[in-house]
N, C-alpha and C positions, 0 to 999 in steps of 0.2 A: 525538373525537380532537382533541387540541390539541398541535401540534408546538411544542416550547419555543422561545422566542426565544433567540437565541445569536449571538455573532459568527460570521461565515461563514469558511470555509476556501476556498482556491482550488487546484485541481489543473490544471497545464498539461502536456499530453501532447506530447512531442517524439518523433515516430515513426521517426526515422532511425537506422540502424545501419551500421557498416562490415562486419559479418558477422552472420549469423543463428545463434543458438544452437539446438542440436538439440531442446531441450525447449520452446522459446518458442512460445506461442500468442497473444501480445499483438499489437496492431495496430502492426507494425513493418515497415520496408522498407529494403532495401539498394540501393545504386546510385542514390539520389535526393539525394545531398548537394548537388547543384547547385540544388535547390529550397529550400534552407534560407533564403536571404535573403528570398525571396518568402513563405515560410512565416512568418517573423518578422513581416513586414508584415501578413499575414493574422491572426496572433494579436493584434496590436495593434488591428486593426479589430474583432475579436471582443470584446476587452476593452472597447472603447468602446461596442460594441453592447449588451452585457449590462448595462452600467452606465447606459445612456441612460434617462432618465425615471424612475429610481429614486433614492431618497435615497442619499447617499454612505455605503455600508455599511461597517461595521467588519470588517476582515479580520485574523484572528490567526494564521493559518498559510498559507504558500504552498509548494507542492511541485511541483518540476519532475521529472516521471517519463517513462518511455519504454518501448522505445527507449533511446537513448543521449543524454541531454541534454548530457553533457560534450563532444559534438561541436560545440556552439555556442561562439562566441568570447565573451570578456568584453564586447566592445562590443555584441554582440547581446543578451546578458543585461542590460546596462545599459539598452538601449532598452526591453526588456520590463518591467523594473522601473520605469522612468520612467512607462510607460503605466499600470501597476498603481497607482502612487502618485497619478497624475492622476485615475484613475477611482474609487478606493476610499480608505478611511481605514485604512491599514496601521498597526496598533497599534505602539507604541514597542518592545514586546517580541515583535514578530512572529517566529515561527519560519519561516525560509526554507531549504528543504531542496533538495538536488541529488542525484539518482541518478547514479552515475558508474562507468565501467570503471576498473580499477586503472591501466591503462597510459595513461590520459588525464591523470593528475594530477601534473603538474610543479609545483614550488614556486611559480614565477612566476604560473602560471595560477591556482592556489589563492589566492595573495595578492591577485590582482585581484578574484576573486569575494568574498573576505572583506571587501575594501574596499567592495564594492557592497552588502553587507548579508547575504550568505549566512552562516548560522551552524550549519548541520547538513549532514553528508555521509552518503550511504548508498553504500557501496562493494561492488560485486559480486564478492566473493571466490569464492563457490560451492563450491570444494573446494581442498584442499591436495594432492590426489593427481593427479600428472601424467596418468595414464591416464584418470581421470574427467574432467579438464579437456578432454582430447582428445575423449572421448566426447561431451561437451557442445558441442564446437566452439568453446570459449572461446579467445581470442587471447592470453591472458596466462598466466604461471606464478605460483607462489607468491612468487617473489622480487619480482614487480611489486607484489604486495600490500604487502610490507614497504616498498618504495620509496614507495608511495602513502601509507601510514600515516605514514611519516617526513615526507613533504612536507606532509601535513595538519597535523601538529603544528607544523612550522616556520612554517606559514601561520596559526597560532593558532586552528585549529579545535579546540574542546574538546567537541564532540558528534559522534562519528563512529560510524556503524553498519557492521557487516559482515554481508552476506547470505551464508548458506551453505545448501546443499541436501543432504538425506540420502535414502537409499533408492534410489540409482540402480542400474540393472541390474548385477548381479555385485558390488556393493559389500559388503564384509564389515564387521562391527562394528569390527575392527581398523583398516580403512581410515578409517572414520568417526571413530574415536577420534583418529587422526592429524590429521584436519581440525579437530576441536574443540580439540585441544591447540595446533595452529598458530594458530588464531584467537585463543585466549587469550594466546598469546605476544605478539601485536600490541597487546594491552591496549586493545581498543575500548571505547567508552562504552556501546554497545548492540549486541546480537546478534539478528538475525532468522534463524530456523532453520525451513526449510520442507521438508516431505516432498515428494519428487518426484511431480508429477501428470503422468500420461501423457495429455496432451490430444490429442484427435482432430486429425489433419492434421499433427502435428509429425513431424519425421524420426525422433525417438526412438520415438514410438508406432508408426510404421510398421515400424521394425526389430523391435520387440518382437512386434507382431502377426504379422510374417513368420517369427518363430522365430529370427531372427539373434541376439537378445539375450534373456537370461532375464527373466521377468516378476518384478518386485519382490515380496517376500514380506511379508505383513501382520505376521507375528511378528517378522521382522527390523526392520520399521518401528518396532514397539513397543519393541524392545530398544534401538534407536538413540536413540529419543526419550527413553526413561528414562535412558539413559547420559548424554546431553547435559544433561538437566534437572538431574540430580544433580551433574554436573561443574561446570556454570555456577553452581549455588547455592553449592557449596563455594568457588568463586572469587569470591564476593561479588556475583553478579548476581541480581537479583530478577525472577522471572517475573511479568509483569503482563498477559500475553495468551497464548493458546495457543501461538503461535509466536514470542514476543518476550520478551527479557530485557534488563534495563538496570541501570546503576549508579544510585545515588540521584539523583533529579532529572533523569535523562536519557531519560525516556520520550519517544516520538514523539508530540507533541501533535497533529500533523496526522492520524495514524492513529487517535488517540483520538476525533477528530471522527466518523470512519466508525463506529467500534465503539459509540459512544454514539448513533448514528443522528441526528446533527445536520447542519445544512445545509452543503453545499459546492458550489462552482461548478466544473464540468468544462469546460475550454477546450482547443481543439486537436483535431486529426483523430482521431476514434474515442474521445474522452473521454466519461465518464459523469458526471452531476451529480445533485444532489438539493437543490432550493431552491424557495421559493415554493409548496410543496405539490406540485411536479412531480418525477418522475424522468425523466431524458432522456439521450439520447446524440447525439453529433454525427456528421457525415459522416465516414466512415472513410478514404476515399482522399485522400491529401494533395493531389494535383493538383486534385481537384474541390473540396476544402475551400478551397484558395487561390482558385480561380476564383469560387466563391460569394461570398467575402468581398471581392472587388473591386467587387461591385455595391453601390449605396447601401442601407443597412439599412432594413428594413421597420419603420417607427416604430409600427405598430399592434401589434407583438408585446409580450406581457406578460412581465415579469421571471419567470424568468431566460432565456426563449427568445430565440434569435438566428437569423439566416438560416442559420447553420451547423448548427442542430439538425435531425437526421434523424427522430428518434422522441421522443415525449414522452407521458406519461400522468399524470393527476392521481392521487395516491396515496390509495387508499381505506383504511378502518380495518383490514380484514383484512390487507392488504399491509403496512401500517405495523406492525401487531402482529408479523407474521412477521419483518420486518426488525429490529425492536427486540429480539426474542428471539434470533434467529440471531446478531446481532452482539454483543449484550450478554453472552451466555453465553460468548463468547470471552475476556472480561475475567476473568482467573483470580482476581484479588483483589477487584476492584470488583464484578464481576458485574452483575446488574440491580438498580438502586436501586429499592426498593419505593416510596419517596416520589415519585421522578421518574416512575415507571411510572404511579402513581395519578394524578398531575397530568396526564399525557398521555392516559390512557385512561379516567379516571374510576372505576377500580376497582383494588383491591390485586391484585398479581400472584398471590399465593397463593390469594386468594379466587376469582380468575378461573379458575385451573387446579388445583383441589384434588386431583383424582385423579392427575394426572401428578406433581404435587409430592410427594404422599404416596408414590407408587410409587417414584419415583427417589430420594427421600431414604432410604426403607427399603432400597433396593438399594445405598446408599452411593455413589451417583453424583452426588448433589446435596446442597449444604449450604443449609439454610433458616435464615436469621438474622433477627433483629428488623428490620434495616434493609436487607437485601439477600438475593438468592438467587444462588448461584454454583455452578459445577462443583466437585466434590471432586477430589482428585488422581487418583483412579481414573476419574472422569468425563471428565477431559481426554483420555484415550485413546479414549473412546467418545462424543465430543462430538456427532458426527452422529446417533447413535442417541438421545441425550438430547434434542437439538433436535427430532427427528422426533416424539417423544412429545407435544410441545406443538403442533407444526404440525398433527397429526391432529385437534386440537380447534378449529382455526381454519378458518372457512369462506372459503377463498380463491376 
């Protein structure tokens, strides 16, 4: 196994929210806004710690996710970016992304972020349907999305993504069509479209399990997905990943790092990372994360480990195979590059999995080309089953 050399990416987790969405299972917290200044200090300490003793690594994407990163002030972002520039070599074309709620995005705020170097926004629209937004416990309505998109354009952001969710309890195809139509009216550069996952412990999952809400139907999921795929394609968006569509040149380079199974640093409370041959996660509780990073760093730690890392494991060959296949098959056009796969694992993908490739190709779920292997259009709806065929042949 030879993990390819590559510029790194950085993910910074901002775990604070003003309200918790009913579907959210991420590491997020409400009523902790008072901790934000100390948290920014801690993030700067972690940035310095991860960079200590290592060459000044080239970074080509930075992503602030959450939570609600747009709760931070421009001055706080300026400080974090200064720390990143001091610790790493941010490329001149570095993609710097911000996840944001629509109602946080005033023109003045966005102009300040644009001046700091932010060049990509991901706006959480989620739905255009007022009842679904209430079901999700979202604090905005569709008019806030319109205002946010207008503000983004006035602030000269030319790469804006809209996040939308389909398959919520009781949602009809007509409801979903209304959301897709509204999203396209805002003319985003990129659309991320996710089927609702009822994660354990979320309010929405509890209500569905209790019978208060209907359980989403798999056939409805498929109909909604196919409708959106066809509609977005007609509108000039190219699908490049199972859940993502973009205008030409507007793909999310940060997420491509994940899907290509290339190295990224995860910083902040509850972040995950993959670098230096390790997969790791950091302390989840913001208070404990802050307290830990007030202590002097342990200089004996190897890159990318820091005092904030709670769990880490060296990636073995079977795990790396699994991750490369699972993520690579999500790329609907690119798929798994046979040349890159052979360089990483010493064997051609088709030669390693002849039975699964032949079976899935014959079923019309996989396309086997001279330079790549990728899901067919039909395979995108059954991606988990396709991936499972390969995983059964890997000794994890």
